N, C-alpha and C positions, 0 to 999 in steps of 0.2 A: 450684192456686192461681195468681192473676194475677200477672204480672211486668211491669214497665216498661209498655209500651203494649200488653199482651196481655190478653185477657179468657178466663177459662175458660169452656167450654160443656160442659154436662152434659145429656143427654137419653136416653131410651129409644128402642129401635129393635127391629123384629121380628127374630128369630133367623135367620129365612131371609136377610134383607138382610145381616146380619153375617156370615153364612156365606159369602155370595157374595163380600163384601169380603175376609174372610180368606182364601178360596180364591185370590183374585187376588194378595194380598200374598204369600202362601207361594209361588205359582207364579213370581212375579217377584223374591222375595227382599226385599220392601220392608216398611216399617213402616207399620202400619194409621193411625196419626196423620198421618204424612206424605201418604199417599193421600188422607186425608179432607181435609187442609189444601189439597192440591193441587186437588181437585174443587171446594172452596169458592172458592178463589182464581180458577180458571178461570171459574166460574160468575159471580162478582162482576165480573170484567174484562168478560164478555159483557154483563151487565146495565148496565154503566156505559157500553159502547160504544152499546148500544140507547138508552139515555136521552139520550146525546149527540147521536145522529142525530135522535132525535125533537125535542129543543130546536131544533137547527139548522134542521131542516125548518119548524118552527113559528115560527122567528124569535124564540125565547126566550133570554134570557141568565140561566142560573140563578145566575150570580155576582152579579148585579145586585140592589140592594136592593128591587127591587119595581117596581110600575108607577110611572110619573110621577104624581105627586099634583096634583090641582087646587088652585089656591090659592083660599082662601075670599074671596068678594067682600064 
């Protein structure tokens, strides 16, 4: 169930992939959900960094409202 600003995610995954995740969690004494959230958080931060670098290189400000519009004559 979603709480506050959180969203529930549900999906199917291959047993082999879950076995690797569970093996890692068991070896490290970690919670599966914690590890999955950490992986997603790190991936998201990396993608945000990539997008920021691309926008800076291209001279784009993603926070702006768009291109300047031409005034109709």
